[in-house]
N, C-alpha and C positions, 0 to 999 in steps of 0.2 A: 205548252210553248209560251203561252201568255205569262205564266208564272216566272219563267226564266227571263223574259223580257222585262218584267217588273223588277226583278232582282238586279239585272244588269243596269237598268236605268237608275235605280236608287243608289247602287254602288258608285256609278259614274258621277252622279250628282253629289254624293258625299265627298268623293275625292276632289271634285272641283271646289266644293264649299269649304272643306277643311284644309286642303293643301294648295289649290290653285289660287283662291281668293287672297290668302295672306301673302303669297308670293307676288301676286300682281299688284297688290295695294301697298306694298312696302318698297321704299326706295332707299337703298344704302349707298353711301358715298364713303368707301373704305370701311371703317368700323363705325361710322356715324350713321344713325338712322334719321332720315329726313322727314318722313311722313309720321303722322301721329298714330299711336297704337289704338286709340279709341275709334278712329275712323275704320281701321281694319276690323276691329272687334264688332263694330256696328254692321259692317257689310257681311260678316260671317253670320251674325244673328239674323239678318234679313234673309240670307240664303237658306239657313236652317228653317226659318219660319215659312218661306215659300215652299220648301220641300215638304214640310208638314201639311201645308194647305193643298198641295198637289196630290199627296197621298190620300188625304181625306176626301178630296174630290173624286179620285179614282175609286176609293172604297165605296162612296155613295153611288157613283155611276154603275159600278159592277154589281152592287147589292140590289139596286132597284130596277135596273134596265137590262140585266143579263141573268142567265141561269148558271153562269160559271161560278165555281167556288174559289176563284182567285181573289175575291173581295177580302178574304181573310189575310192574304199576303199584303195587300195594301194597308189593311188595318194594323197588322203587326209592324210594318215599316213606319206607319204614322206614329205608333206608340214609341218605337225606338227613337225616331227623330225628335219627338216631343221630349223624351228623357234627355237626349243630347242637348236640345235647346235649353232645357231647364238647368243642366249642369253648366253649360257655357254661359248662360245669363248670370248664374250665381258666381261664377269665376269673374265675370266682367264687373259685377257689382261689388266684388271684394268680400263676399260672404265666406269664402274658404281661404284659409291661410295655411301655409305649410311650414310654419315655425316649429311645430311639433316634430316634423320629419327632420329638420335641420338639427334640432336638439337631440333627437335620437341618434343621428349619425355622429354628432360630436361625442355623445356618451359612449357609443360603440367604439369610436376611435380611441377614447381614453382607456377603455377596457382592453382593447387589443394591444396597444402600445405599452402596457404595464409590464 
């Protein structure tokens, strides 16, 4: 039962961090975006970082103060959130670009229209 609670809590926190936070921090006036994108990205990074720390704390508490095997669930969630944090941070820093994908789509379009 504790394992399902851990899964439910993490899924809810991820939905809030990845969907709710950008929706709450962005203000649109028609087609014009008023708030800065960097502020929203920073809040998402903080939310993912706090979720990682909470999972790490849950892992340590369950590992050392309990005989339950649910500590592996917290460890797995902490690893997944750390990977998401790293990917999101790399996107935020501009380390990934998708020009190759645009070029591929343009190449595909030129081949299909021939």
